DRENDO-1510 file (C-alpha; in Angstrom, 1 decimal, always signed):
<recs>
REC; n; res; u; v; w
REC; 1; MET; +199.3; +101.6; +287.1 .
REC; 2; PRO; +196.8; +103.7; +289.1 .
REC; 3; ASP; +198.0; +105.3; +292.3 .
REC; 4; ARG; +195.9; +103.2; +294.7 .
REC; 5; ILE; +194.6; +99.6; +294.9 .
REC; 6; VAL; +191.5; +99.3; +297.0 .
REC; 7; LEU; +191.0; +95.9; +298.6 .
REC; 8; LEU; +187.8; +95.3; +300.6 .
REC; 9; PRO; +186.2; +92.3; +302.2 .
REC; 10; MET; +184.4; +89.7; +300.0 .
REC; 11; VAL; +187.1; +90.0; +297.3 .
REC; 12; ARG; +186.1; +93.6; +296.2 .
REC; 13; ILE; +189.1; +95.1; +294.3 .
REC; 14; ALA; +189.3; +98.4; +292.5 .
REC; 15; PHE; +192.0; +100.8; +291.3 .
REC; 16; VAL; +192.0; +104.6; +292.0 .
REC; 17; GLU; +194.0; +107.2; +290.1 .
REC; 18; CYS; +194.4; +110.3; +292.4 .
REC; 19; LYS; +194.5; +113.7; +290.7 .
REC; 20; ALA; +194.6; +117.3; +291.9 .
REC; 21; THR; +191.2; +119.0; +291.8 .
REC; 22; GLY; +190.0; +119.4; +288.2 .
REC; 23; LYS; +192.9; +117.5; +286.7 .
REC; 24; LYS; +192.3; +114.7; +284.1 .
REC; 25; MET; +194.1; +111.5; +283.5 .
REC; 26; ARG; +196.9; +111.5; +280.9 .
REC; 27; PRO; +196.5; +109.4; +277.7 .
REC; 28; LEU; +198.6; +106.5; +279.0 .
REC; 29; GLN; +196.5; +106.5; +282.2 .
REC; 30; ILE; +193.3; +106.3; +280.2 .
REC; 31; LYS; +194.8; +103.4; +278.2 .
REC; 32; ARG; +195.7; +101.6; +281.4 .
REC; 33; LYS; +192.2; +102.3; +282.8 .
REC; 34; LYS; +190.6; +100.7; +279.7 .
REC; 35; GLN; +192.9; +97.7; +279.9 .
REC; 36; LEU; +192.0; +97.1; +283.6 .
REC; 37; GLU; +188.3; +97.6; +282.9 .
REC; 38; ALA; +188.5; +95.0; +280.1 .
REC; 39; LEU; +189.8; +92.5; +282.7 .
REC; 40; GLY; +186.7; +93.2; +284.8 .
REC; 41; TYR; +188.2; +95.6; +287.4 .
REC; 42; LEU; +186.7; +98.9; +288.6 .
REC; 43; VAL; +188.9; +101.9; +287.9 .
REC; 44; TYR; +188.2; +105.4; +289.3 .
REC; 45; CYS; +189.7; +108.9; +288.9 .
REC; 46; LEU; +189.5; +110.7; +292.2 .
REC; 47; ASP; +190.0; +114.5; +292.1 .
REC; 48; ASP; +188.0; +115.5; +295.1 .
REC; 49; VAL; +188.1; +114.1; +298.7 .
REC; 50; GLU; +184.3; +114.3; +298.6 .
REC; 51; GLN; +184.2; +111.5; +296.1 .
REC; 52; ILE; +185.8; +108.9; +298.4 .
REC; 53; VAL; +182.6; +107.8; +300.1 .
REC; 54; GLY; +180.8; +107.4; +296.8 .
REC; 55; ILE; +183.6; +105.4; +295.3 .
REC; 56; LEU; +183.7; +103.0; +298.3 .
REC; 57; ILE; +179.9; +102.5; +298.2 .
REC; 58; GLU; +180.1; +101.7; +294.5 .
REC; 59; ILE; +182.9; +99.2; +295.0 .
REC; 60; GLN; +181.0; +97.5; +297.8 .
REC; 61; ALA; +177.8; +97.3; +295.7 .
REC; 62; THR; +179.5; +95.2; +293.0 .
</recs>
């Protein structure tokens, strides 16, 4: 499962995998991401603190 579950008002739910800068998800993590997305969830890979605001805006926009 991804590292973080993001729960926002109005039933906005997403999953975030946190990685060191420039690191990628492992094959099992990619598989889990695809499974969660197939269920309709948003899944993100965060490898830079600067991405946080953009991810939150995208979650709120759905």
